[in-house]
N, C-alpha and C positions, 0 to 999 in steps of 0.2 A: 150481437150483444156486447155491451161495453162494460168492462170491469175496471173499477177505480182502485188503485193501490196507492202506497205511500209515495211511490215514485212518479207515475203518470198513468193516464188512463190507457187500458189495453183493449183493442178492438178484437174481440174473439169471433173468429169466422164461424158460420153455421156448420153444423155437422152434415157431411156428405155421405149419402148411403153408399154401400158397397157396390151395388150394381152400377151406380153412376161413376164411381172411380174406375171400374173395369172398362167402362166405355170412354173415359176421358183420354184426351190426347197426351202424349208425353209432356209437351209444354205446359199444359194445365196442371199435371201432376208435379212437375218441378216447381211451379209457382206456389202450389199448396204447401209443398215441403218447406220451401224457403220462408214462407210466411209463418208456418209452425215453428221452424228453428229460431226465428226472431222472437216469437212469443215465449218459447222455452227459455231463451237467454234472459229475457226480461223477468220472468218468474223466478229464475234461479238467483238473479240479483235481488229480488224482493225477499226471497227466503233468507238469503245471507244477511240482508239488512235487518230482518226480524229477529234472526238468531243473535245478531250482535246486540240488538236492544234488549233482548230478553236476558242475556247474560251480564247486562251492565250492573255495576254496583258502585259503592263509594270508592273502591280501590281502582276501578277500570274506567271511571267516567267522572264527571263533575258532580254527580248526585251526592247529596248529603248522607252521612252515616245513618241518619234516622230512616232513610228509605230502605235500608237493608234489614229492618226488623222483621218482616214477614218471612225472609229467607233464612233467618237464623234458626239454629237447631235448638230444641227444647232440652237437649242433653248437654252436660258439662263437657267442655273440651278436655281430652286427655292431657295429662301433665307431660312436660318435655322430659325425655330420658335424661339420666345423669350425664353430664359432660356437654350437653347441647346448650347453646345460649337460650336464655329464657327472657321473656318480655319484662321490661322494667316495671317494678311494682310501684303503685301509687304512693304518694307521700315523700318525705325527705329521703334523699339518696345518700348512700355512704360517702362521707367526706364533704357534704354540703354544709356550709356555715348557716346556722339558724339565724332568723332575723328578730326573734323575741326572747331568746335565752339570756341575752345580756341586758335586758331592759329595753326601754322605749326612747331613751335619749333625753328624757326630762322627767321631773318630778313636780307635780302641781300642788300636792299637799303631802305634808310629813305628818305621820301619826305614830305616837309611841304607844306600844302595847305592854302593859306591865301585869304581872300576876295578880290575881284577886284572892286566891285561896290556895293553901299549901295542900297538895294531895297526900302528904305524909302525915301531917298532925292536924290539918284543918286550920292552922293559924292564918290570920289575915294581915300581919304586920311584916314588912319587908324592908331590907336596907335600901337607902335612897340611891346608892351607886350601884349599878349592875355589875356582875362579875363577867358577864359575856354579853355580846350583842350579835344578833343575826338579822339580815334585811330580806324582805320579800316585796316585790312590786307587782301590782295588778293595775290593769286598765278597766275602768268601770263607768257605767252611765251615771249621771247625776240625776237627782230627782227634785223637780221635774227637768227633763233634758231641754225643754224649750222655756225660755224666760219671757214673760209678758211684762213689758215696760211701758209705763204711762209717762209721757213727757209733758211737763207743764211749761208751755211757752209763756214767758213773762214779757211784757212790754214795759220798759223802763225809760225814765226821762234822763237824758245825757246832761250831766251837771255843767259841761262846758258850753253847749249850745241850745240846751232845753229841748232838744228833738226827742221824739218818742221812737224808741228802737226796740224791735222784737229780738228775742234770743235767736241765734242761728240754729238752723235745722241740723240735728245729728246726721252723720254719714249713713247710719243704718236705715234712716227713713227716706223714702223717695215719694214725692208728690202727694199724699194723702192716702197711700196704700196701706192696708192693715198687716201686711207681712213685711218683715225686715229684709234687706238685700241678701243676707247670708241664708235665711230660710227659703227665699225665692229661688236662689241659686241651687240649693240642695233639692228642692222639690222638682225642678226642671231636670237636674241630673238623674234623680231617681225615676222620673217618667221616661226620659229618652235613653239613658244608658243602663239604668237598673231595670227598666221595662215594668215598672209598677203602674198599675191602673190608677185612675183617679180614686176609685173606691178603696183601694189598698193604701193609697196615700193618706186618705181620710182616717183609716184605721191606725196608721203609723203615728199620725199626729196626735190622736186620741190617747194612744198607748204611752207615747213618750212624753208628750207635753200636756195631756189632759186638756186639749183645746179642740173645739169643733170648727172646721173649716168647710164651707160649701163647695160642691163640685164646680160651681160657676166661678168661684174665686181661683180654683186650681186651673181651670181652662183659661181664665183671663191672665193668669200668671205665665203660662206656657206661651200664650199669644204675645203678651207684652214683651217678654224676653227675646222671642223670636224677631219681633219688629225691631227691637233695640239693636240686635246684632246684624240686621240685614245689610246695612252699609258696610260693615267690616267684611262680611262674606262676599259682597259684590266686588270690593277692593281686591280680596283674595282671588276671585274669579278672573279679574283683568290681569293680575300678575301671572296666574297659571298659564294663560294664553301665550305668555312670552318665556315660559320656562324651557329648559333645554331638554328635559326628558319627563314623560308622564306615562303612567299606566292607567288604562281605562277598562272598566267592566260594567255590567248592568245585570239587574235582577228584577223580576216581576214584583208588582206591588198592587194590591186591590184597593180601589177607591169606589165605595158604594157598590161593591160586587163586580166592578169593571176593571179589567187588567190594564194597568199603567206600568211604567218603568222607572225604577230607581237606578240612576247612573252615578258612577263615581270616577273621578279623576285624581290620582294621587301620585306622590313622589316623595323624596326625601324632605321631611319637615312640613308636609301639607297633605290635606285630604279634602277634596271638594265633592260634596254630594249635589245632585241635581234631580228635581222631580220632573220626570219626562212624561209626555202623553203617549209617546210611541217609542219603538226601538229602531227608529230610522236614522238615516244620515243627518236629518235636520237636528236631532238632539245632540249628535256628536259635534255638529258645527256650533251649536249654542254653547257647548262646553269649551271648545278649542278654537272656534272661528272657522271661516271658510277654508283656511288652510293653516297648517301648523308647521312652524319652522324648526321644531325640535325632533326628537325621537319618540315615536309612539309605541308602546308595548301593549299588546292585546291578545285575545284568542283569535281563532281564525274565522270568526263570524263575518258574514258577507258585507256588513255595513263598513267594516274597517278596510276592506279591499278597494283600492283605487282612491282613497282619501288622500288629498294632497298634503304630504308630509315630507320632511327631509329624509327620514328613514323610518323603517318599522322593524320591530322584533316581536315575532309571534311567539306565544308561550310554548315552550318546549315540554312543560309538564303536561299540558293538554295533549300534545302529540304522543307523549309516552303513554297516557291512559288509552289512547286510541290503538296503539300497537299491542297493549295488553289485551285489548278485546279481540284483536286479529289472532292472537295466540290461542284464544279460547275456541276459535273456529277450527275444528279438528280436520277438516277435509282439505285436500289439495296441499299446496305448499304454505298454507297460512301459518302453522306453528313455527317451522324454522325461519320463514321470512320475518315474522314478528319478533322472534328472539334476536335475530341479527340487528335489527334497528333499535330494539330496546337496549341492547348492549352498547350500541353506538351513543345513544342518548345518555345512558348512565356514565359513559366514559366522558362525555362532554360536561355533564354536571360535575363530575369529580375534578376535572381539570380546571373548571372555573372556580370551584370551591378552593382548590390549592392556590390559584392566583390571588383570590381574596385574602388568604392567610399569609402569602409570601410577598405579593406585589412584584414578583419576578416576571416582568413583561417580556424579556428576551426568551426565556424558557417557555412562556405561554404562546407566543407567536410561532416559535419553532414547532411546538406540537400542533397548533392550529393548521399549519401548512400541510402537515402529514395527515391530519384528521379529515381535511376537505377531500384529499385524494381517496381516503377510505370510503367516505360517503359516496363520492362519484362511482367508485368501483362497485359498491353495493347496489346502487341504483341500476346500473348497467346489467348487473347479473340477475337481479330479482324482478325488475319491472316486467319483462316478458313472461314471467311465471305467476304474476300476481293475479288474484281473483278481483272481484268487483270492489269490496271494502278496502283491501290492501292496495288495489291499483289507485283509488282515489288519493290515498295518503301519499304514495310514492310519486304520483304525478304532481301533487302539491309541493313535495320536497324539491322536485326537479324544476318546476316552473316558478316557484317563490323561494328559491334558494337564498336570495339576498335578504329575505324577510325572516326565514327560519334560522339562518346562521349569522346574523349581523353581529352577534356578540363575539364571534371568533376574531374579528378584526377590531372590536371595540369592547373589550372586557369590562369597561365601567358600566356598560348596560347589562343587566342580568338577563339570563336566558329564559326566565319565567315571568309569569304576570302574578306572582304570589302576593305582592304587596297590595294590589287592588282587591284581590280575592279576600285577603285577611281583613282589609278595611270594610269591604262590603258585608262581611259576616255579621257586623253590628247592626245593619239594617235588616238583614235576613232574620236574625234573632228577634228583633223588635216586630217584624211583620208576622212571625210565627206566634208571638205572645198576643198582639193586639189585633191581628187579623186584617190589618191594613188601616185605611183612613176613611172618614166619613165624608170628606169633601177634598177637592183639589187644594183649597187653602190650607187645610190641615196637613195634607201631604207635603206641600211646599214648606210649611213650618217645621215639619220633621226633617226635611233635607237640610234646612238652614242650621238647626240645632245640632244635628248629627255632624255637620261640617266643623262646627266650633269644638265639639267634644272630641272627635277623632283627630283634629289637627293639634289641639292642645296636648293630647296624649302623645302624639308623634314628636312633639317639641319638648316633651318633659315638663309641661307647665300644668299648674293646677287648674282644672276645669272650673271648679267652684270660685276660685279667685278671680278668673277671667270674667265669669258672669257678674260677680259683684262689681268688678271695675266698670263693666259696660253699664250696669244699672246706675251706679253713681255718677258716671260721665253723662248719662242721659239726663239725670236729675240736676246736674250742675255743669252744663256744656261749657260755660265760660271759665270754669275753675279747674275741672279735671279733663285731661285729654282721654280720647277714646282709644282703647288699646288696639293693637293690630294682630292679624294672624299671619302676615307675610313672614316667612322664615328670615331671621336676622334683623327684623325691625326692632327699633329701640322701645316701642310701646305696643 
């Protein structure tokens, strides 16, 4: 009988009756025992793997917090005793400078508010000069919030040469489109960053501007802007392949119910999304080329192993979550083993944080030399005692030491892959709201627009202003230059 587990198929031998075992030769009995020992070992490994998966949550794995919902208690958590540290409360923190208490930095309209009736005597006449003045500022929507403008294009005769000349098209108009560039930019931002569906965008336009816009117009606006920025994103993609350091991650994405993959490659000042058909090496090579001359930061997914790069830094935060799962395996040496390596990883994070704050390279490298010896000593002590799950982690630390601890010699490279995970969160949130895409074309458009949005955010640029510049450059290519997403570029 064949049993298929999460690891590999197990060939279960047939049950042998007692009488036959009594008559079997010693060699046959030894063979049966050895075969059963091998099966027992595989089953123990499978049980350990299943226990690890069953205890996984957002704190011990890369699962999102939303996956913890069914495990949460229906009872309120007890309050922390007096004297113990409590979790930070939501909202403004003590000592935090507010952003709106001192106004908004500008005043668009000044309105004088005078009394109309005296509450003491009922009089309605007041002195022209006030005795005291106080000010209050509010930010408010105007009515309607969207302005409908009719441009009357006039053709006039030039008095110098008698030529008939039409009035120049305003910057807000592109091509014969019924929506201005600022409104188009806002709608694409709302759909791809605000995650508003086309139906909700229609409701918003009706509520704020009292205008009716069809779903087809909204779809065409999204597609038009995606096409307009495609060249800009391609130039960024070529630049990323030559960058010194990049972090890469991926997440599933549904297209008509079929699982595809959204990839992201990001670094300081850039974020490039890629709509991939698979989670294979081919997609990684599409992003970074057949080889990459810089440093690649990633998790320990098999696609990244063996890829031709100058150096790799595997995510230490992922490794930390794995050791937290090992601690939850209460049998054997798992709890003390997991705690030892969890403490080592926390020490490494603290030391790297201290280097970022002080930039003291000499002290950092002195610490790193001693830390490497601590890791080596811990591996030698615990590897012979490790079970299946912990053994996999320790052998990876031993065999891929240069990839797990690259930051010890090069602190300019962070020890985690957090930048790519934070960037990818935008795509994950959109996927959860919209459920995916209806076509690969729509999937590709989403990747292109998310690239622009997330790159502008990392560079501290206005996303709406960038979209406006692209639309105006598309409408007047000989007059307006196309803006660039490459960090440090002038346009």
